[in-house]
N, C-alpha and C positions, 0 to 999 in steps of 0.2 A: 132862303136863301135869292140873297138880292138878285137886283137887274145891275147893270155893266153902266157908271155912273164917272165922268168926265170934269175933268179939272183944268178947266183954257184946250188949248189945242193939242196939246206933249202927252197929257198923264188923263186914266183909266185905270178903275179902279171896278174891282169883279170882287164880289163876299160869297163866297165861299159856305159849306156845311162847318169847315175845318178850319177851315183859311182863308186870303182873303190874297189877290194880286193885285200886285199896281204893275202894270205898263207905262214904263216915261220912253215916248219916239223920239228917232237919235237924228235927225234931218236935220239939215244946216244948208241953209243956201247957198246958193250957186259964189256973191261973194265975202259969205267968209269959207266955206271952203278952199277960194283963191286967194283971202286972207292968209290961215294957216302954211297953203302951199306954201306961198312966197316965205309968210317965216320959218319955216321947214331951212326953204334952199338955203338960203340967205344966215340962217344959225352955222348949217352943215358947212355952208362955204365960209364964213368963220374962222371953223373948227378946223377946212382943212388950211386955210393962212397963220395959221397959229403952230399947226404939223410943221408945216414945210421953213418958215422961221427960228421955229426949236430944233429943226434941225441943220438946217443951212449953220446958222450964225452961231462963233462963238461968243467964249466969257457972260459979260453983261446982259447983252442982247437974250446972250442964249436961259437965261436965267430972266429975264424979262416972259419973253415969249413961257415955256413952261408955269412960274407962275400962274398965267393968264389961262393956259390949257390946264391949269385948276381946275380953278372958278367957272371958265368956260364947263366942262364938265359938269 
């Protein structure tokens, strides 16, 4: 049985008798977390606006918003 080997700061490998365990730490920086949350909020907001347009307008505008919703989702 070997010890624990590290590849970089976030990946460690432990070899056992009949198996190998790979652990990948999934921590992200605060800046990355804020960026992801802002993206999610913006994406959700865009979907809400497209949904509002699809149910508010009629005719060709409604088709535009429905088509946009298909690609949004």
